[in-house]
TORMAR-287211 format. One record per residue (C-alpha): z, y, x; residue number from 0. Coordinates in nm, 4 decimals. Each point is the difference from the previous one (the first is absolute). Layout:
<pts>
<pt up="Z" north="Y" east="X" num="NUM"/>
...
</pts>
This chain:
<pts>
<pt up="4.2416" north="-3.7676" east="-8.2759" num="0"/>
<pt up="-0.3990" north="-0.0783" east="0.0410" num="1"/>
<pt up="-0.1396" north="-0.1531" east="0.3580" num="2"/>
<pt up="-0.2961" north="-0.0793" east="0.1482" num="3"/>
<pt up="-0.0833" north="-0.1330" east="0.3133" num="4"/>
<pt up="-0.3569" north="-0.0436" east="0.1945" num="5"/>
<pt up="-0.0925" north="-0.3197" east="0.0589" num="6"/>
<pt up="0.0670" north="0.0063" east="0.3987" num="7"/>
<pt up="0.3515" north="0.1437" east="-0.0863" num="8"/>
<pt up="0.3138" north="-0.1877" east="0.1214" num="9"/>
<pt up="0.3466" north="0.1703" east="0.0470" num="10"/>
<pt up="0.0389" north="-0.1014" east="0.3387" num="11"/>
<pt up="0.0382" north="0.3514" east="0.1852" num="12"/>
<pt up="-0.1829" north="0.0696" east="0.3331" num="13"/>
<pt up="0.2456" north="0.3092" east="0.0791" num="14"/>
<pt up="0.3633" north="0.1355" east="-0.0770" num="15"/>
<pt up="0.0169" north="0.2166" east="-0.2874" num="16"/>
<pt up="0.2066" north="0.3186" east="-0.0124" num="17"/>
<pt up="0.1155" north="0.1090" east="-0.3182" num="18"/>
<pt up="-0.1336" north="0.3401" east="0.0021" num="19"/>
<pt up="-0.0945" north="0.2566" east="-0.2986" num="20"/>
<pt up="-0.2348" north="0.2230" east="0.2093" num="21"/>
<pt up="-0.2574" north="0.2517" east="-0.2303" num="22"/>
<pt up="-0.3663" north="-0.2013" east="-0.0223" num="23"/>
<pt up="-0.3129" north="0.1631" east="-0.0370" num="24"/>
<pt up="-0.2995" north="-0.3286" east="-0.0937" num="25"/>
<pt up="-0.3361" north="-0.0120" east="-0.0288" num="26"/>
<pt up="-0.2437" north="-0.1702" east="-0.0288" num="27"/>
<pt up="-0.3306" north="0.0269" east="0.2919" num="28"/>
<pt up="-0.2589" north="0.1030" east="-0.2620" num="29"/>
<pt up="0.1923" north="0.2827" east="-0.1968" num="30"/>
<pt up="0.1651" north="0.3137" east="0.1448" num="31"/>
<pt up="0.2677" north="-0.0270" east="-0.2701" num="32"/>
<pt up="0.3535" north="-0.0507" east="0.1540" num="33"/>
<pt up="0.2116" north="-0.1928" east="-0.2311" num="34"/>
<pt up="0.3411" north="0.0311" east="0.1024" num="35"/>
<pt up="0.3622" north="-0.2415" east="0.0044" num="36"/>
<pt up="0.3041" north="-0.0961" east="0.1273" num="37"/>
<pt up="0.1009" north="-0.2651" east="0.3333" num="38"/>
<pt up="0.2221" north="-0.2664" east="-0.1176" num="39"/>
<pt up="-0.1036" north="-0.1437" east="0.3842" num="40"/>
<pt up="-0.1647" north="0.0092" east="0.2763" num="41"/>
<pt up="-0.1331" north="-0.2284" east="0.2769" num="42"/>
<pt up="-0.2349" north="-0.0455" east="0.2553" num="43"/>
<pt up="-0.2061" north="-0.2247" east="-0.1754" num="44"/>
<pt up="0.0005" north="0.1769" east="-0.3529" num="45"/>
<pt up="0.2133" north="0.1922" east="-0.2830" num="46"/>
<pt up="0.1169" north="-0.0195" east="-0.3344" num="47"/>
<pt up="0.0074" north="0.3105" east="-0.2250" num="48"/>
<pt up="0.0270" north="0.1286" east="-0.3198" num="49"/>
<pt up="-0.1452" north="0.2203" east="-0.2167" num="50"/>
<pt up="-0.2249" north="0.0848" east="-0.3041" num="51"/>
<pt up="-0.3224" north="-0.0873" east="0.0768" num="52"/>
<pt up="-0.0538" north="-0.3648" east="0.0224" num="53"/>
<pt up="-0.2873" north="-0.0878" east="0.2110" num="54"/>
<pt up="-0.2563" north="-0.3180" east="-0.0270" num="55"/>
<pt up="0.0940" north="-0.3379" east="0.1972" num="56"/>
<pt up="-0.1255" north="-0.0240" east="0.3057" num="57"/>
<pt up="-0.1215" north="0.3799" east="0.0516" num="58"/>
<pt up="-0.0785" north="0.1279" east="0.3091" num="59"/>
<pt up="0.2475" north="0.3162" east="0.0667" num="60"/>
<pt up="0.1063" north="0.2458" east="0.2320" num="61"/>
<pt up="0.3508" north="0.1097" east="-0.0083" num="62"/>
<pt up="0.1931" north="0.3711" east="0.1367" num="63"/>
<pt up="0.3435" north="-0.0677" east="0.1373" num="64"/>
<pt up="0.1422" north="0.3117" east="0.1500" num="65"/>
<pt up="0.2980" north="-0.0006" east="0.2623" num="66"/>
<pt up="0.1445" north="0.3314" east="-0.0104" num="67"/>
<pt up="-0.0694" north="0.2038" east="0.3452" num="68"/>
<pt up="-0.0984" north="-0.0786" east="0.3810" num="69"/>
<pt up="-0.0307" north="0.1180" east="0.2952" num="70"/>
<pt up="0.0216" north="0.3436" east="-0.0347" num="71"/>
<pt up="0.0166" north="0.0819" east="-0.3862" num="72"/>
<pt up="-0.3185" north="-0.2181" east="-0.0684" num="73"/>
<pt up="0.0034" north="-0.1301" east="-0.3877" num="74"/>
<pt up="-0.0369" north="-0.4229" east="0.1254" num="75"/>
<pt up="-0.2075" north="-0.2694" east="-0.2719" num="76"/>
<pt up="-0.1202" north="-0.3361" east="0.0413" num="77"/>
<pt up="-0.2861" north="-0.0262" east="-0.1651" num="78"/>
<pt up="-0.0526" north="-0.3439" east="-0.1080" num="79"/>
<pt up="-0.3065" north="-0.2584" east="-0.0498" num="80"/>
<pt up="0.0356" north="-0.3215" east="-0.2544" num="81"/>
<pt up="0.0271" north="-0.1862" east="-0.3146" num="82"/>
<pt up="0.1641" north="-0.0509" east="-0.3481" num="83"/>
<pt up="0.1697" north="-0.3399" east="0.0169" num="84"/>
<pt up="0.2233" north="0.0259" east="-0.2817" num="85"/>
<pt up="0.0543" north="0.2180" east="-0.3448" num="86"/>
<pt up="0.3218" north="-0.0523" east="-0.1993" num="87"/>
<pt up="0.0868" north="0.1850" east="-0.3436" num="88"/>
<pt up="0.3259" north="0.1157" east="-0.0602" num="89"/>
<pt up="0.1620" north="0.1951" east="-0.2431" num="90"/>
<pt up="-0.3231" north="0.2166" east="-0.0051" num="91"/>
<pt up="0.0048" north="0.0261" east="0.3374" num="92"/>
<pt up="-0.2392" north="-0.1956" east="0.2852" num="93"/>
<pt up="0.0736" north="-0.1423" east="0.2998" num="94"/>
<pt up="-0.3049" north="-0.0419" east="0.2540" num="95"/>
<pt up="0.0270" north="-0.1899" east="0.3612" num="96"/>
<pt up="-0.2219" north="0.0884" east="0.2228" num="97"/>
<pt up="-0.1382" north="-0.2029" east="0.3033" num="98"/>
<pt up="-0.0730" north="0.2008" east="0.3311" num="99"/>
<pt up="-0.2850" north="-0.0983" east="0.1448" num="100"/>
<pt up="0.0249" north="0.3333" east="0.2212" num="101"/>
<pt up="0.1938" north="0.3194" east="0.0664" num="102"/>
<pt up="0.0239" north="0.3100" east="0.2210" num="103"/>
<pt up="0.2257" north="0.2534" east="0.0868" num="104"/>
<pt up="-0.0834" north="0.3410" east="-0.0238" num="105"/>
<pt up="0.1288" north="0.3809" east="0.0160" num="106"/>
<pt up="-0.1581" north="0.2985" east="-0.2157" num="107"/>
<pt up="-0.0767" north="0.3199" east="0.1645" num="108"/>
</pts>
């Protein structure tokens, strides 16, 4: 397994991680194309997801996580801003760790 950590990355967690598989759409802020993946774990401070698309270490990203139905029956999602802090490749799957800098909940009209 190849593993690449950013210069300021330590393994200390700032928030409890929840192991959950959610579809995630990720994009670089200067591009309109999204790339898909599947989360492995998520917390208030970041996430780790698996994808086929490698992203550069330190890259700023925007991620979209679905949360299901809100009230009344409106889809809700979390829009997260962050940066890539670790990239690892194993058997053709790219794992990407993201440190969130902000997030907001939005409803889709």
